[in-house]
VEXTIKE-662843 format. One record per atom (N, C-alpha, C): z, x, y. Coordinates in steps of 0.2 Angstrom, whole numbers, plus 5000, padded with zeros to 4 digits. Layout:
// residues N
ZXY
...
//
This chain:
// residues 672
560856765347
561456805346
561556775341
561756685339
561656685333
561356695327
560856715327
560056745325
560756815323
560856845328
560956915325
561656915321
561856905325
562556895321
562656865313
562056805311
562056785305
561756845302
561156885303
560856945299
561356985299
561657035301
562257065301
563057055296
563156985299
563456965291
563356975286
562456915282
562256945279
562157015277
561657075282
561857125279
562457175277
562857155280
563557165276
563957135268
563757095268
563957015262
563357085254
562757075259
562057115254
562557185250
562557215257
562957295255
563557265247
564057215250
564657215244
564457195240
563757125237
563757105233
563057125230
562557165230
561757205230
562157255227
562357285232
562057365234
562957425232
563457375230
564057445228
564157395221
563857335218
563957305210
563457375206
562757375210
562457415206
562557485207
562857515211
562957575214
563457595210
563757545208
564457575204
564157565196
563757545192
563557535189
563257605190
562857615193
562557665190
562957735190
563357725193
563757775194
564357825188
564557745183
564657735177
564057785173
563857755173
563057755168
562957835168
563257885174
562757945177
562257945177
561957915179
561357925182
561157925188
560857985191
560758035196
559757995196
559657985202
559057965203
559057975213
558357975216
558257995222
558457915226
558657955234
558857885239
558557805237
557657835238
557457755236
557557725231
557457745225
557757715216
558257715219
558957745221
559457705221
559757655223
559257635231
559357585235
559257505227
558257535229
557957485224
558257455216
558457515212
558957505206
559657475207
559957505211
560557475212
560757425215
560257395222
560157325223
560357275218
559357295212
559157245208
559657225205
560257255201
560457265195
561057215200
561257255206
562157225209
561857155208
561257145211
561257085211
561357015205
561057025201
561057015193
561857025193
562257055197
562857065192
563357035197
563257015203
563656965208
563156885205
562556875202
562656815204
562956795195
563156835191
563356825185
564056805186
564256855191
565156835191
564956775197
564556755202
564556685204
564756645200
564356645195
564056565189
564756575185
565156635183
565756635180
566256605184
566056625189
566956595193
566656515197
565956495196
565956415196
566156395192
565656415187
565856395180
566556355178
567156415181
567456375176
568156355184
567656325187
567756275195
568356305200
568156385201
568756425204
568256465208
567556435209
567156465217
567256475220
567956445224
568456455231
568656525232
568756565226
568956625225
568556695225
567756675224
567356725225
567356745229
567456725235
567556805241
567956885239
568456845233
568756905230
568456965228
567856925222
567256975219
567157035226
566757025231
566457085237
567057115238
567557095238
568457135239
568257175236
568357165229
568557185223
568157285222
567557225223
566957285222
567057345228
567157325234
567057375240
567757425239
568057385238
569057405235
568757485230
568657435224
568557505218
568057555222
567257535224
566657575227
567057635232
567357605236
567857645241
568357725240
568657685232
569057735228
568757765225
568257765221
567957825217
567457855223
566957805225
566757875231
567157925234
567857905237
568257955240
568558015233
568457985228
568858035222
568258105222
567658065219
567158085218
566558135221
566758125228
566158125234
565758205232
566058245232
565658305226
565458295220
565558235218
564858235213
564558205213
564458155217
563858115218
563358135219
562658115216
562058145214
561758155225
561358195223
561158265232
560658195232
560658165237
560158105239
559358155241
559758215242
558858245245
558558275236
558958265230
558458295225
557858235225
557558275221
556758215217
556958175211
556358155212
556658115205
556958115199
556558185197
556758215190
557658255192
557558215197
558458275199
558358345201
557858365201
557658455203
557558445209
557858505212
558058535217
557058545220
556758535228
556158535230
556058605230
555458645229
555358715229
555258755235
555658775236
555558795244
555058795248
554858795253
554258785256
553958725254
554058695250
553458625247
553558555254
552858565256
552658495261
553158445258
553458445264
553858355264
553358295260
553658235259
553358175256
553658145259
552758115264
552858085272
552758005269
552558005258
552457925260
553057875261
553657895262
554257825264
554057805270
553657825274
553457805281
552857755278
552557775275
551957705272
552157645270
552657665265
553357605264
553657565269
553857625273
554157585279
553557535281
553157525283
552557545288
552757465281
552457435277
551957395270
552557365273
553257355272
554057325272
553857285278
553857325283
553357305290
553257255293
552557275286
552157225289
552457165284
552757155277
552857085275
553357065280
553757085282
554257085286
553957035291
553657045295
553157025301
552656985298
552556945291
552156895289
552756835289
553056855285
553656815285
553956785291
554056825296
554156805302
553756745306
552956745304
552556715307
552256655302
552456655298
552356605293
552556545294
552356485293
552756445298
553456415293
553056425287
553556385280
554256445281
554556495285
554756545284
555356545291
555356565295
555556615298
555956555303
555456525303
555456465310
555456385307
555756395301
555356325296
556456285296
556456235297
556956195298
557356225303
557156245312
557356265315
557556195324
558256225323
558456175329
558056195335
557456125342
557556175346
557956125352
557956155358
558256135363
558356065366
557956025364
558155945365
558455905356
558755955353
559255935347
558555905341
557855925342
557555885335
557355955330
556955935328
557156005323
556356015322
556156085320
555456075319
555256125314
554956075308
554756065301
554156085298
553956145292
553456145290
553556125281
553356045281
553556005275
553056055270
553356075267
553156115261
553656075255
553456075249
553656025244
554256095241
553856155241
554256205238
554856225240
554956225246
555356215253
556256175248
555756115248
556456065246
556456055242
556256065236
556556095229
556956125229
556756195233
557456265231
557856245233
557856235240
558356195243
558856165241
558356115238
558856045233
559256085228
558856145226
559256165220
559856215221
559856255227
560156295229
561056275234
560756205236
561356175235
561556145234
561356145228
561756115221
562156155218
561756205220
562356275214
562756285217
563056255224
563456285227
564256255226
564156195222
564756155221
564556125212
563956145211
564156105202
563756155198
563956215193
563756245188
564256235181
563556215178
562856215176
562556165181
561856165184
561856115189
561656055185
561855995190
561255955188
560555945193
560155885190
559455905195
559855855201
559355885209
559755855212
559155815214
558455815211
557755795212
557755735208
558155715204
558255635199
558855665194
559455605198
560055605198
560155565190
560755625189
560955605183
560955655179
560255715177
559955735173
560355835175
560455845169
560155905171
559755955175
560056015176
559356025178
559056085173
558556075174
558156125166
557456175170
557656195173
557456255176
557656295178
557156375178
557456435183
557756455186
558356475188
558556435196
559056505199
558556555194
559156625195
558956645204
558156625207
558156645215
558556615219
558756545218
559256485216
559856505220
560056525215
560756545215
561256605218
560656665219
560556705226
560856685230
560556635235
560556605238
561256555240
561356515232
562256475233
562756525236
562656605231
562956665231
563256665237
562556685240
562656695248
563056655254
562856585251
563156535254
563656535255
564056545249
564956515246
565256595250
564656675248
565256725253
565156735258
564856695261
564756715270
564856645274
564656575272
564756515273
564256515278
563456545280
562956525282
562756495278
561956445280
562056385278
561356405272
561056355268
560556385264
559956395267
560056335271
559056355275
558956405277
559356455281
559456505285
559556555278
559856565273
559556615269
559156615262
558856545265
558356545261
557656535263
557456525270
557056555272
556756605277
557556625277
557156705285
557956735278
558656745276
558756825275
558656835267
558856785265
558656805255
557956815254
557256795257
556756815257
556756875259
556856915264
556756995268
556957025263
557457025260
558057045258
557457075249
557457025246
556956985238
556257015241
555957025246
555357055249
555457145250
555957155252
556057235254
556057265245
556557235242
556757265235
556157245232
555757215233
555157205229
554557265229
554557265235
553857325236
554457395237
555057405237
555257465235
555357475229
555457415224
555357425216
554657455214
554057415217
553557445214
553257495217
553457515223
553457575223
553757655219
554257645218
554657685215
554257695209
554157635206
553657645198
553457685200
552657655203
551957675206
552357765206
552657755210
552757835208
552957885206
553257865202
553457895195
552757895192
552557845191
551957835187
551457875188
551157875194
550557925196
550857995196
551457985198
551758075200
551258075208
551458035210
551158035219
551457975225
551857995231
552057955235
551757905237
550957975239
550457915243
550157865239
549857895234
549557835228
550257795228
550757815225
551557765223
551157705231
551357695237
551357685242
550657635239
550057655240
549557625238
549657535234
549757585230
549957525223
550357465229
551057495229
551557425234
550957405238
550357415242
550057395248
549757315244
549257365240
548757315236
549157255231
549757265229
550357205224
550157155228
550657175237
550757115239
550057115245
549757135245
549157135248
548557105247
548457155243
547657155238
547557065236
546957075238
546857005232
546257035228
545756955228
544956965225
544456965227
543956955226
543256955229
543056875230
543356845232
543156775232
542956765240
543156815245
542856835251
542056815250
541556855244
541156845244
540856795242
541156735240
540656705238
541056635245
541456655247
541856625253
541156615258
541256695260
540656705264
540156685265
539656695261
539056675258
539056595257
539656575256
539256475256
539556455260
540056495267
540356465272
541056435270
541156455264
542056405262
542456385266
542656345268
543156345274
543956325272
544056325265
544556335261
544656385260
545656405255
545656475254
545356485250
545056545249
544256545246
544756585242
545156605240
545456635231
545856585229
545956535234
546156465225
545556425225
545256415229
544256385230
544156395224
544056475224
543356485218
543756515213
544256565213
544556585206
545256555203
545556525207
546156475205
546956515203
546856585204
547156655203
547556675209
547856675213
547856695220
548556725218
548656785221
549256835220
549556845227
549456835231
549856865238
549956775241
549756745241
550256665241
550756675238
550756685233
551456665227
551856725231
551856785232
552356845234
552456795242
552156745246
552256725251
552456665250
552656615247
552756555249
553256505241
553856535246
554456525246
554456495236
554156565232
554156555224
554956595221
554956605214
555256645212
554856695209
554256715213
553756775207
553956815214
554256815221
554256875226
554756915221
555356885218
555856895218
555756965210
555256915208
555056945198
554756995196
554357005202
554057065204
554257145205
554957115210
555357155209
555857165204
555957135201
556357135193
556057155190
555157135189
554857165182
554657255183
554457255192
554357325190
554857375192
555557335194
556157385190
556457415183
556357365182
556357365171
555857415171
554957415174
554757465170
554957535171
555257545179
555357615178
556057635173
556457575173
556957615168
556657625163
556357585159
556057595154
555757675150
555257665159
555057745162
555357795160
556157805162
556557835162
556557855154
556857805152
556957795144
556557835142
556057815140
555657845134
555657895138
555757935143
555658015145
556258045143
556658045145
557558045142
557758025135
557657965134
558057945129
558757925130
558857895136
559757925138
559957815139
560557845131
560557755132
560857715140
560957745144
560957695148
560257655151
559857725151
559157685154
558957615150
559057635141
559057595136
559057505139
559957515142
560257475143
560157445152
560057485155
559857475163
559157415162
558857445156
557957435156
557957355155
558557325148
558357255147
558757225149
559257255153
559557195157
559357175163
558757215164
558357195171
557657145169
557557165163
557057115161
557457045158
558057055155
558456995154
558356925161
558556985166
558556945171
558156925174
557256915170
557056885173
556956815169
557056795162
557156725159
557556675165
557956695169
558456645175
557656635182
557556685182
557156705188
556456675190
555856715182
555456705181
555256715176
555156605172
555456655162
554856675161
554056635164
553456645160
553356725164
553756805167
553756845166
553956885162
554456875162
555156865154
554756875148
554356805148
553956795142
553456845139
553156835145
552556885145
552656965143
553256985148
553657055145
553957065141
554257025138
554657035130
553957035125
553256965127
553056985121
552557045118
552457085126
552257135125
552457195123
553157195124
553657265120
553657255113
553557165111
553657155103
553157185099
552657175101
551857195101
551957275100
552057305106
552157365105
552657405101
553257365101
553457395096
553457405088
552957355085
552557355080
552057395081
551657405083
551057455086
551257505083
551757545089
551957605087
552457605083
552657585078
552957585073
552757605068
552257575067
551657565061
551257635063
551157645067
550657685069
550957745071
551357745073
551657835074
552457855074
552657785069
553257785066
553657815075
553457785079
554057815084
554457735087
555157745086
555457665086
555857645094
555557705098
555957675106
555857615107
555057595108
555057535111
555557465107
555457495102
556057445095
556657415098
557157465100
557657475103
557857425108
557357455114
557257415119
557057335119
556557325113
556257235112
557157215108
557157255107
557957215101
558457225105
558757235109
559257245115
559057185119
558457195122
558257145128
558257065124
558457075118
558256995112
559056975112
559357025110
559857005108
560156975114
560357015121
560656985128
560056935130
559356905127
559256875130
559556785128
560056795118
560156745117
560556695120
560956685122
561356665127
560956625131
560056655136
560056595141
559756565138
559156585130
558756565127
558956495124
559956495123
560056425120
560056385126
560256425131
560656375136
560056325139
559156375138
558756355142
558556285135
558656275130
558656245122
558956195122
559656205126
560256135125
559856095131
559956135137
559656085144
558856075142
558356075138
557756015137
557655985133
558355965131
558355925126
558155845130
558255855135
558055785139
557855815145
557255865147
556555895147
556055845146
555555895151
555155855152
555055925144
554555865140
554255905137
553455945136
553456015138
552856055138
552556085130
551756075134
551456075126
551156135128
550756185124
550356245126
549756235121
549056195124
548456175121
548056255123
547556255117
546956285116
546456235123
546256285128
545856235131
545456285135
544956335133
544756375134
544156375138
544356425145
543856435151
543856405155
544356355158
544256295161
544156325169
544556385170
544456415176
543756445175
543456475173
542756505173
542156455174
542456385173
542156315173
542156315179
542256265184
542756285189
542556315193
542356395194
542456435196
541456435197
541256415192
540456405190
540256355195
540656295194
540456235199
540456245206
541056295207
541056285215
540356345218
540456405215
539656455214
538956385217
539056325213
538256295212
537856315208
538556325203
537856355195
538156305190
538356245190
538456205185
538156175182
537956185173
537456195172
537056235170
537356305172
536656365170
536856365164
537456395164
537656435158
537956385153
537856335150
537756295145
537656325135
537756385137
537456385129
537756455128
538056495122
538856535120
538856605125
537756615124
537656685126
537756685131
537456635137
537356645143
538156625146
538556585146
539556605146
539656675145
539656665139
540056745138
539956785138
539256795141
538856875144
538756855151
538656805155
538456795159
539256795165
539256725165
539756645170
540556695166
540856735164
541356765160
541256805164
540956865163
541156915166
541156915174
540456865176
540556855183
541356835186
541656775182
542356775185
542756845182
542756865178
543356915178
543056945184
542456965186
542457035191
542856995200
542656945199
542756915204
543456895209
543956885200
544556855201
545156915201
544656965195
545157035195
544857095204
544457065206
544457115214
544057185213
544557225216
544457295215
544657325208
544957255205
545557295201
545157305193
544457275193
544057295186
543857345185
543757395192
543757465191
544157495184
544557465183
545257485178
544957445170
544657405172
544757395165
544257425159
543957475161
543757505155
544357565152
544757605156
545257635157
545857585150
545857525152
546457475149
546457445142
545657455141
545357445136
545357495129
545457545135
545357635129
546157635126
546657615132
547157615132
547457585125
547157495124
547357485118
547157495112
546657505112
546057535106
546157595104
546357655107
546457705108
547257715110
547857685107
548457725110
548557805108
548857805113
549257885112
550057885112
550057935107
550957915103
551357935110
551157985113
551657995119
551657945126
551357905126
551357865131
551057805130
551857775126
552057695123
551957635130
552357665136
552457615141
551457615146
551057645141
550657645145
550357585141
550157615136
550357545132
550457455131
550957465132
551257405136
551057385142
550857415146
550657395153
549857345151
549257435147
548857385147
548857335142
549257315138
549257245133
549457185137
549857205145
550057145148
549757115152
549257185154
548657155157
548157115155
548157135149
547557085145
547857015140
548357045139
548756945137
548656885140
548656935147
549156875155
548356855157
547756895153
547156875157
546656805150
546956835144
546656795136
547156715139
547956745139
548056655140
548156615145
548056665152
547856595155
547056555154
546456615152
545856585152
545756555145
546256555141
546156495132
546656445133
547156445137
547656395135
547756345142
548356305140
548656245145
549256235143
549656245149
550256235148
550756195155
550656125150
550656075155
551156025150
551655965157
552055925152
551455875148
552055875142
551755825138
551455755142
551055735139
550355675142
550555675151
550455715153
550155735160
549555805160
548955755154
548455825157
548155845162
548255815166
547955845172
548455885178
549155875175
549755925176
549455995178
549756035184
549756105187
549956155177
549256175179
549156215170
549756305173
550156305169
550556345171
550456425165
550056375166
549656465158
549156515165
549456505171
548756525176
549656595179
550256575179
550456635181
550656705177
550356715172
550156765166
549356795168
548956765172
548556825173
548456845180
549156785186
549156825191
549856875190
550256875186
550656905183
550356995181
549756985177
549557015174
549057075181
548857035185
548357065191
548857105193
549557085195
550157125199
549957195196
550057195187
550057285184
549557305186
549057285184
548357305186
548357355190
548557345195
548457365202
548657455200
548957475195
549557515192
548857555191
548257535186
547857565185
547357585189
547157525193
546657545198
546757575203
547257585202
547557675208
547557725205
547657725200
547557805196
547157785193
546357755196
545657785194
545457795200
545857775206
545657815214
545557875214
546657885211
546857955211
546358005208
546057985203
545458025198
545058035203
544957985207
544158005209
544358035215
544758045215
545058075224
545158155222
545458165214
545558245213
544958265212
544358225209
543758265208
543358275212
543458245220
543158245227
543458315233
544058315230
544458345235
544158435232
543958475237
543658535237
543558545246
543658595246
543358635253
544258645258
544658645254
545058635258
545758595258
546258595263
546658525263
546758475268
546058505273
545758445279
545258415274
544958435271
544558385266
544758335263
545158385261
545958345255
545758255257
546258285264
546458235268
546158165271
545358205270
544758145274
544558105267
544558135261
544258125256
544858025254
545358065255
546058035252
546057985257
545957985263
545657935269
545257875266
544757925265
544157875264
544157835260
544557845254
544657825246
545257765250
545757775252
546057715253
545757685257
545557705262
545257655268
544557605262
544357635259
543757575254
544157535250
544557535247
544957505243
545257455247
545657465252
545957415256
545557355261
544757385262
544357345261
544157295259
544057295253
543857255247
544157245246
544857225246
545257195243
545757165249
545657165256
546157115261
545857065265
545257065263
544757005268
545056925265
545156915258
545556865257
546056855257
546656905257
547356895262
547256875266
546656905271
546556905279
546456825279
546156805276
546056735278
546456685275
546856695271
547456635267
547956655271
548156715275
548356695280
548356655287
547756675289
547556645296
547656565293
547356565289
547656475283
548156455284
548556495283
549256465283
549756485291
549356515293
549456515300
549156465306
548956445303
548456365306
549056305306
549256275312
549456215310
549056155306
548556145306
547956105303
547956135297
548156135293
548056165286
547256145283
546956175283
546256155278
546356135267
546356105267
546656075259
545756065257
545156085255
544556085253
544356035258
544055995258
543555975264
543955915269
544755945268
544955865275
545555905275
545655895281
546355915287
546855885286
547455915287
548055885283
548655945288
548855885294
549455935296
550055935293
550555995294
550855995288
551456015291
551356025298
552156065305
552055975307
552755975307
553155915310
553555925313
554155865315
554755875319
555155825313
555855835312
556555785313
556655785320
556655695321
557055705330
557655685326
557955715335
558855695338
558955635333
558655585334
558755515331
558855525322
558455575320
558355565311
559155645311
559155655316
559955725312
560155685312
560555635316
561255605320
561055555315
560655555310
560955485303
561055495297
560755585297
560955645291
561555675292
561955655302
562355725301
563255685297
563155615297
563455555291
563755605284
563055605282
563055645275
563155695276
563055765279
563455825279
564155815280
564455785283
565155785287
565455765280
565355695277
565755655273
565555635267
564955665266
564655645258
565155705253
565355695248
565655725242
564955765239
564855825237
564455885234
564255835230
563655805228
563255785220
563355695221
563455685228
563455615231
562855585230
562655535225
561855515227
561755475230
560955495236
560955445240
560155435238
559855375241
559355345240
558955335248
558255375248
558355395253
557655355255
557155335260
556355325260
556255375261
555355365260
554955435257
554855475266
555055465270
555355485276
556055525278
556455505274
556955565273
557155575268
556755595262
556855615257
557155725258
556455725260
556655805262
557255825268
557655795273
558155805277
558655805272
558555755267
559255735262
559355805257
558755815254
558755895252
558855945256
558755955260
558756015262
559356035270
559555975270
560055975277
560955955275
560955945265
561655895263
561755935255
561955935251
562255935246
562355875242
561955835241
561755745239
561455755236
561155735229
560755725225
560255665229
559755625226
559355575226
559055555220
558955515216
558655475214
558055495210
557355505214
556755555214
556555565220
556455675217
556155695222
555655745220
555555795224
554755845223
554855865216
554455865212
554255895206
554855875202
555055825200
555655795196
555155765190
554555765191
553955725186
553855785182
554255865182
554155905180
554755925176
555355895176
555855925175
556355865169
556155785168
556055745164
555455715160
555455695157
555055645152
554955615155
554055595154
553555555160
553755485159
553955465151
554355395152
554755395156
555255445157
555855435163
555655425169
555155485169
554955485178
554655415178
553955415175
553755335177
554555275179
554555255173
555355205174
555655225182
555955265183
556455285189
556055275193
555455305193
555155315200
554755235203
554455205197
554355135200
554955105200
555555105199
556155085201
556255065207
556255115209
556355175216
555855105219
555155125218
554655095221
555055015223
555254975219
555254905219
555854895223
556154955222
556954935227
556454915237
556354965236
555954965241
555754915246
555054865240
554654825240
554954775242
555554725238
556154715239
556454705245
556654775246
557054785253
556654765259
556054775258
555454735264
555554695266
555554655261
555454565259
556354545262
556754585263
557554555263
557754555258
557754565251
558054585247
558454635244
559054645242
559154685240
559454685233
558854755228
558954735219
559554785218
559854755215
560454805212
560454875205
559754855200
559754905194
559754955197
559154985201
559255055204
559955085206
560055045208
560855085213
561155075208
561455035201
562055045199
561855105192
561155105191
561055155185
561155235189
560755225195
560955305197
561555335200
561955265201
562755285206
562355285213
562055255217
561955245222
562555265227
562655305229
563355285236
562755255241
562555325246
562055305254
561455295251
561355245256
560355225258
560355235265
560055285265
559755285270
559055295272
558655285278
557855255278
557655235288
557455215286
556755225295
557055165296
557155105300
557255055302
556555045304
556355075308
555555045311
554855045305
555255055300
554655045293
554655035287
555355025287
555954985283
556054915285
556154925291
556654825293
557254855291
557754795290
558554785290
558654715285
558654715280
558754665275
559154595280
558754525281
559354455286
560054465282
560054465278
560654445272
560554505268
561454545270
561654605266
562354585263
562554615253
562954595249
563454635253
564054605252
564654635254
564854695252
564654735246
564854795244
564254845247
563854825253
563254865257
563554875266
563754925266
564054925277
563954965279
563654945283
563455005288
563855045289
563655115290
564155165293
563655195299
562955225299
562855245304
562155195307
561855195314
561255155316
561155205322
560655205322
560355205331
559355205329
559255215336
558655165337
557755185329
558255215327
557455255323
558055255315
558655265314
558555265306
559355245308
559655215301
560155205298
560155205291
560955215291
561155265286
561655185283
561855165277
562155115273
562655145268
563255145268
563555135262
563555105255
563555075250
563555085244
564355075239
564655025242
565555005240
565655045236
565354975233
565654965224
564854945222
564754985218
563954975213
564154895209
564854915206
564954875202
564754805201
564754795207
565054735214
564054705213
563754725211
563054695213
562754635209
562754575209
562654535205
561854595201
561854535194
561454585190
560854515188
//
């Protein structure tokens, strides 16, 4: 019953914070769209508008009044709706605003779309790190799927409920230099509804993002391909289509995640793994839809909407924003020089102008952050794939590598998308004057692949760190489905003869073949994710665990009494609960090595380790407590013990058979 009431409250609030502001914007811009496009665009733009409003309220330290925002929006919406009811767009018009011809067969692709959304929601419900994560059991314990990404984003969302601009909750004392748009939406809903951030981040907001993203992909693909059914196929493949990694996976008997193990650029994983790529895909395709309409109608309203949505990507997924802006800039130059057309220039220029404040903010916040470097490092993933195939050393000369290894990798990594490569290359080398967006999208696919396969984007002095250039190829693969399905659509049109029944059978056969070649790796990935004993390479690691009732009891005083932003020093077993369930910060936490310089991280990490070593010897070191202004220390007594002699400034707040919580009364009183 509690879940039902929370869902109803969230739905009503989402209408007020997402749909209504966006719908008002479309109304004032006088844009007429179909029902699904209305929901997609209104909610995408509305979330950006309400998110910006929340940021401003919090920046001015007036977040307690943010509840007035949805109320004001609702009042204005109802007022305008009542006055102009007869002038509102007819929801049964087609995308181009014209009435469907009398007797035309209805487009039932909306039902397919509903099925795709239902399948996505079902996966959220089944995957252990979403709906069932951080849920209380009847015995008072909590079921937990310990994914670092979950704790990291929960910590940021909790931080954003009380501090804007935010500090780094996983590295106390430093500003947060990370795109936090997704987590800002969670914080916004938390303030507006009073719901907990775990409920929002793991259950309610992902459902909203998933629905809107699938809807955005479908709306753009339908307009692009002029077919609802093939638009639905694009939406399905973007979210559930993977690569050809199942072929070596089956042949070699690989038990790890095939798409990760062989080609290292999974797409389904990112969309279903508490990652900002999920809302970023929705914003990207919603922006492409507006750009498509602008290039067709040349209306300033569509120009503004496309720029607004692309700019929103900067705070949702920075690499996606850089990717599309780069392609817009190159496309603008090419079409201005070759075809004397400046439409893309207008889009690129307006997007750049609106992006300036965000870019400056990122620049100033990164002055004390980690230094990222982009280095030329050609073909790392190709070499890894050849090694995993058991072909290490087979392609040592340049001719064999570029003629066999690289094509083999691209075919496997792209999967069925490989059928679109000739069309994509033709579009780039023989652009058409009337199709600038087609050129931009083809460029998007190629540039993403080139960056990932030739560059490393890693923190300075951390050569072996996670390579962020992988995001560019992943983003390319989402867009490449448009061209792949377009090829299938042309094939369908060539094979159709012999009446409507034959046409239907051909379409079903093509769709079935496309799905059969694209989902085996996806099914295997979900099967592994659903297994409590996840397989990583050749080792087995259990991620599902419980927070005991005793552990939650020691966290409760922090929830009740600790001021937002208070610094807590937890041991390793309590780091997750502190970040997920409280509004506190910690000296060192998940992914903090990506937020600060390597020297700062290593120094802080060593200081924390030294503190706990001394604690185990019965000593209390003061340097870390003073430097990071620690107010509370929480630990597992069975693992750490309690020093026999405690300083006068350290007082026990709570203790049970498993854990203890101490308060640091005065940092300055510790002996130096």
